[in-house]
C-alpha positions as CSV (number, residue, x, y, z in Angstrom):
1,M,3.5,-5.0,111.3
2,R,4.9,-7.9,109.2
3,V,4.3,-8.9,105.8
4,A,4.7,-10.7,102.9
5,L,6.9,-9.8,99.5
6,F,5.7,-11.3,96.2
7,V,8.5,-10.8,94.0
8,T,7.0,-12.1,90.9
9,C,8.6,-13.6,88.8
10,V,10.0,-10.9,85.9
11,N,11.8,-8.9,88.9
12,D,13.2,-12.6,90.2
13,A,14.3,-13.3,86.6
14,L,15.4,-10.4,85.5
15,Y,15.1,-7.0,87.8
16,P,16.2,-8.3,91.4
17,A,17.3,-4.3,92.0
18,T,13.1,-3.8,92.4
19,G,12.8,-6.7,94.9
20,I,15.9,-5.5,97.0
21,A,14.5,-1.8,96.7
22,T,10.8,-2.9,97.7
23,V,12.5,-4.8,100.9
24,R,15.1,-1.3,102.0
25,L,12.0,1.0,101.2
26,L,9.7,-1.2,103.6
27,R,12.1,-1.6,106.2
28,R,12.8,1.9,106.1
29,L,9.3,2.8,107.0
30,G,9.3,0.2,109.8
31,V,7.5,-3.2,108.2
32,E,9.1,-6.6,108.9
33,V,9.3,-8.7,105.1
34,D,9.7,-11.9,104.8
35,F,10.5,-13.7,101.7
36,P,8.4,-16.8,101.5
37,E,10.5,-19.3,99.1
38,A,7.4,-21.6,97.7
39,Q,6.1,-18.4,95.8
40,T,6.6,-19.3,92.1
41,C,4.9,-17.9,88.8
42,C,1.4,-16.6,89.8
43,G,-0.1,-18.3,86.4
44,Q,-0.6,-15.2,84.1
45,P,0.9,-16.1,81.0
46,Q,-0.8,-19.3,81.5
47,F,-4.5,-17.8,82.3
48,N,-4.0,-15.2,79.3
49,T,-2.8,-17.7,77.0
50,G,-6.0,-20.1,77.5
51,Y,-5.1,-22.9,79.8
52,P,-6.6,-22.4,82.8
53,R,-6.0,-25.7,84.2
54,E,-2.3,-25.1,84.5
55,A,-3.3,-21.2,86.1
56,E,-5.2,-22.7,88.4
57,R,-2.4,-25.4,89.7
58,L,-0.1,-22.3,90.0
59,A,-3.1,-20.4,91.8
60,R,-3.9,-22.7,94.7
61,R,0.7,-22.9,94.8
62,T,0.6,-19.2,95.0
63,A,-2.1,-18.9,97.8
64,R,-0.6,-21.7,100.2
65,A,2.8,-19.7,99.9
66,F,1.1,-16.9,101.2
67,E,-0.8,-18.5,104.1
68,G,-1.1,-16.7,107.3
69,Y,-0.2,-13.2,106.1
70,A,-2.3,-10.2,106.3
71,Y,-0.4,-8.4,103.6
72,V,0.6,-9.5,100.5
73,V,2.8,-6.8,98.6
74,A,4.0,-6.7,95.3
75,P,6.0,-4.4,93.0
76,S,3.8,-5.2,90.1
77,G,0.6,-4.6,89.0
78,S,-0.3,-6.6,86.7
79,C,0.3,-9.8,89.1
80,A,-1.4,-8.0,92.2
81,A,-4.3,-7.9,89.8
82,M,-4.0,-11.3,88.5
83,V,-4.2,-12.5,92.2
84,R,-7.2,-10.2,93.1
85,D,-9.4,-9.8,90.0
86,H,-8.9,-13.9,88.6
87,Y,-7.9,-15.8,91.4
88,P,-11.6,-16.0,92.7
89,G,-12.6,-17.7,89.4
90,L,-9.8,-20.4,89.6
91,G,-10.7,-21.4,93.0
92,E,-8.4,-19.4,95.4
93,P,-10.5,-16.1,96.5
94,G,-8.9,-15.6,99.6
95,L,-5.6,-13.8,98.5
96,G,-6.9,-11.2,96.7
97,P,-8.2,-9.2,99.7
98,R,-4.8,-9.6,100.8
99,T,-2.3,-8.9,98.2
100,Y,-1.6,-4.8,97.6
101,E,0.2,-3.4,94.5
102,L,3.7,-1.8,96.2
103,T,2.0,2.2,95.9
104,E,-1.3,1.1,96.8
105,F,-0.2,-0.4,99.9
106,L,2.3,2.7,100.6
107,V,-0.7,5.5,100.5
108,D,-3.7,2.8,101.7
109,V,-2.3,0.5,104.3
110,L,0.6,2.7,105.9
111,G,-1.0,6.1,105.2
112,V,2.1,8.0,103.6
113,T,3.0,10.0,100.4
114,D,6.5,11.0,101.5
115,V,8.5,8.4,102.3
116,G,11.8,10.0,102.6
117,A,13.1,9.8,99.6
118,Y,15.8,11.5,97.6
119,Y,16.4,11.2,93.6
120,P,17.8,14.4,91.8
121,H,16.7,13.6,87.9
122,R,13.8,14.5,85.7
123,V,11.2,11.7,86.0
124,T,7.6,10.9,83.8
125,Y,5.9,8.5,84.9
126,H,3.7,5.5,82.4
127,P,1.1,3.8,84.4
128,S,0.7,0.6,83.4
129,C,-3.0,-0.9,82.1
130,H,-3.3,-3.5,85.3
131,G,-2.7,-0.8,87.7
132,L,-4.5,1.6,85.7
133,R,-7.3,-0.2,84.9
134,L,-7.8,-3.3,87.2
135,L,-6.1,-1.9,90.4
136,G,-7.5,1.9,90.1
137,L,-4.2,3.5,91.4
138,G,-5.3,6.6,90.0
139,D,-2.9,8.7,91.5
140,R,-0.9,7.0,93.9
141,P,2.3,6.7,92.2
142,R,2.4,10.4,90.9
143,R,1.3,11.4,94.8
144,L,4.8,9.4,96.0
145,L,7.2,11.0,92.9
146,A,5.9,14.4,94.0
147,A,7.1,13.9,97.6
148,V,10.1,12.8,96.7
149,R,13.1,15.5,97.5
150,G,15.4,16.6,93.9
151,L,12.6,15.0,91.8
152,E,11.1,16.8,88.8
153,L,7.8,15.5,87.8
154,V,6.7,16.0,84.0
155,E,3.6,14.8,82.7
156,L,3.6,11.9,79.8
157,P,1.4,12.7,77.0
158,G,-0.8,10.1,76.3
159,A,-0.1,8.0,79.5
160,E,-3.4,6.3,79.8
161,E,-2.4,5.0,76.3
162,C,-1.3,1.0,76.7
163,C,2.6,0.8,75.6
164,G,1.8,-2.2,73.5
165,F,3.5,-5.1,75.7
166,G,0.2,-7.1,77.3
167,G,2.5,-10.1,77.8
168,T,1.5,-12.6,74.9
169,F,0.5,-9.8,73.4
170,A,3.7,-8.6,72.3
171,V,4.7,-12.2,71.2
172,K,1.5,-12.6,69.1
173,N,1.5,-9.3,67.9
174,P,4.9,-8.0,67.5
175,A,4.7,-5.3,65.0
176,V,1.6,-3.8,66.4
177,S,3.4,-3.9,69.7
178,V,6.7,-2.4,68.5
179,A,4.6,0.3,66.9
180,M,2.8,1.3,70.1
181,G,6.1,0.9,72.0
182,R,7.5,3.5,70.0
183,D,4.5,6.0,70.1
184,K,5.1,5.8,73.8
185,V,8.9,6.2,74.0
186,R,8.3,9.4,71.5
187,G,5.6,11.1,73.9
188,A,8.3,10.1,77.0
189,V,11.5,11.4,75.2
190,G,9.6,14.7,74.0
191,T,9.3,15.6,77.9
192,G,12.8,16.0,78.2
193,A,13.2,13.3,81.2
194,E,16.0,11.5,81.8
195,V,13.9,8.8,83.4
196,L,10.9,6.7,82.5
197,C,9.3,5.3,85.3
198,G,6.5,2.6,86.2
199,A,5.3,0.3,88.7
200,D,5.8,-2.6,86.3
201,N,8.9,-4.0,85.2
202,S,7.3,-5.7,82.3
203,C,6.3,-2.7,81.0
204,L,9.5,-1.1,81.3
205,M,11.4,-4.0,79.9
206,H,9.6,-3.5,76.7
207,L,9.9,0.5,76.8
208,D,13.4,-0.1,77.4
209,G,13.8,-2.5,74.4
210,V,12.6,0.3,72.4
211,L,14.6,3.1,74.0
212,R,17.9,1.4,73.0
213,R,16.9,0.5,69.5
214,E,16.0,4.0,68.8
215,G,19.4,5.0,70.8
216,E,18.3,7.3,73.0
217,R,19.3,7.8,75.9
218,M,16.7,7.9,78.5
219,R,16.6,5.3,81.2
220,T,14.0,3.1,82.9
221,V,13.5,2.6,86.2
222,H,11.0,0.7,88.4
223,I,9.4,3.3,90.9
224,A,10.2,1.5,94.0
225,E,14.0,1.8,92.8
226,I,13.3,5.7,93.2
227,L,11.2,5.3,96.4
228,A,14.4,3.1,98.4
229,G,17.2,6.0,97.8
230,T,17.9,8.2,100.3
231,E,20.4,11.5,100.4
232,G,22.6,8.7,102.3
233,E,21.7,5.8,100.7
234,P,21.5,6.5,96.8
235,P,19.6,4.3,94.4
236,R,22.0,1.9,93.1
C-alpha cells in the first residue's frame, strides 16, 4: 500500500519529529510513504479567520498536490477535518474521502491497534476538538495507546473540554485561551502522568507553553512519536 503524507504546516515548521515518526511508524507496518513536495498550508487559518477566497486557492493547490493517491494520511485532526468537512464548500470535494487522520488510518484502514510500540512512561491523553467532534475519532487513539508495551495510560479529568488553543482564537482571545489551558494543565498534572499526549501538535504547543510558564515537569508528546518507538529503536 502506498500513501501520501500530509504533514501539515505546524509539523513541518515546528515539529518535524512528528512527521519523521509518522513515516517510521507507517513503514514499519509495511506502508510505502510519499511526500508530495507541492503541499503547503491547507487554508484552515484563512478559512477560520474569514478569508474564503484565500482558502479556496489553497484548497485547489492542496487537492492538486495529492492527486492520484487513494490514501492521504495526516498526523493532525484539525487539518484532516478542514479537508474533509470544509473543502466541499470550497469547491474541492474529491480529497476529503481520501484523507485520514493518522489514528483512524491505523485502526480503520490497516486494522491494527497494536503497532509493536514500546514507551515505558505514564501517559494521559488529550483529545483535540477537531478530532473529537468533527472527525469522531472516539476511542481510536486510546486503543492504540493502551496496546503500547510499558505504557501506563491514565484518565484525563475533563478530557473532552477544549484546551483553549483554537487556532486564531488563542490570538484574538489570549486571556480566555490561557485560562482554558491552565484548567486543562491542572487536570493533566493532577493525574501524576509524566507525559501529556495528543494527536494535534497545535493543541500540544499551547499546552506545552502553559506547562513551561507554570514550571511543571510534564512533557507534551505527539501520539505518532509514542507509537513509532520500539524497544530496539526508542522514541527520539
